[in-house]
N, C-alpha and C positions, 0 to 999 in steps of 0.2 A: 276250657275244661270246666265242667260244672263244679261249683263249690269254691273255685279259686277266686272268683270275683266277689264272693260274699264278704262283707266287712268283718273284721276282727275288732272287737271292742275290749279295751282295758279300762274299766271304770274303777277309779280309786276308791269309791265308796264300797265296792264289792271285794276289795283286796285286803289282806292283812296289813296292819299299820306300817310295818317295815317295807313291804312291797309298794304301798301307796306313796310313802315318802320317796322311795327310789324312782317311781314313775314320775313324780313331780319334778325331781332333780333332772331326770332325763329329758322331760318336756322342756324345761327351762333352758337346758344346754342346747337342745336341738333348735329351739326358737332363736337363741342367741347366735348360733352358727348361721341360721337362715338370714338373720338381720345383717350379719357381717358379709354376706355373700358367699361364704364358704370357699372351698377350693374351686379352681376352674373346673367346670363340669367335663367329665369324660364322655366320649361317645357312648350312647346306650348300646348294650349288647343286643344283637338281633334276637328277637323272641324273648328278651329278658323281661323281668317283671318291672312293673311301674307301681309306685306307691303314692297314695294320697293320705296324708296324716292330718286328721282334724283334731286340734287340741283345744279343749274348752276349760277355762278357769272362770267359773261363775258365768257372767254375761259376756265375757270376752271369748271370742272364737277366732282361731287362726288356723290356716292351712299351710302345710308344707308338701311339696311334691319331690319325688326322687325316682330314679330309675337305676337298674343294675348297670354297671357297678356303682354302688352308693359310695361316694368319695368322702363325705363328711363323717368322721367317726362318731360324732354326737348323734347324727340322724340314724346311722347304722345301728348304734346301741339301742336307740328307742325302738326301731323296727324289730330287732331281736327280742326285746323285752315284751312287746305287744304280741309277737308271734308265740312266745313261750307261755305267757300268762293271760292272754286275752281269750275271749270266747266268741264264737260265731253265733 
């Protein structure tokens, strides 16, 4: 579908201070869940969405991937935040 593959960017420098702080907390929680391995992955839903989250803190860049259904609540919360407050 045109437009669905375009990235959505949530840049903390472009957000109000409260949203920027929330974004940082969500990123840290999602990265921690990713390091711990999270819950055992479920089988992806056929034709479900796949997500690639690129998180940058200064010069440090990490990537997380997920697919529907997103099992880890920390990753799901970050995805919702970016979808709600990010820009294409």
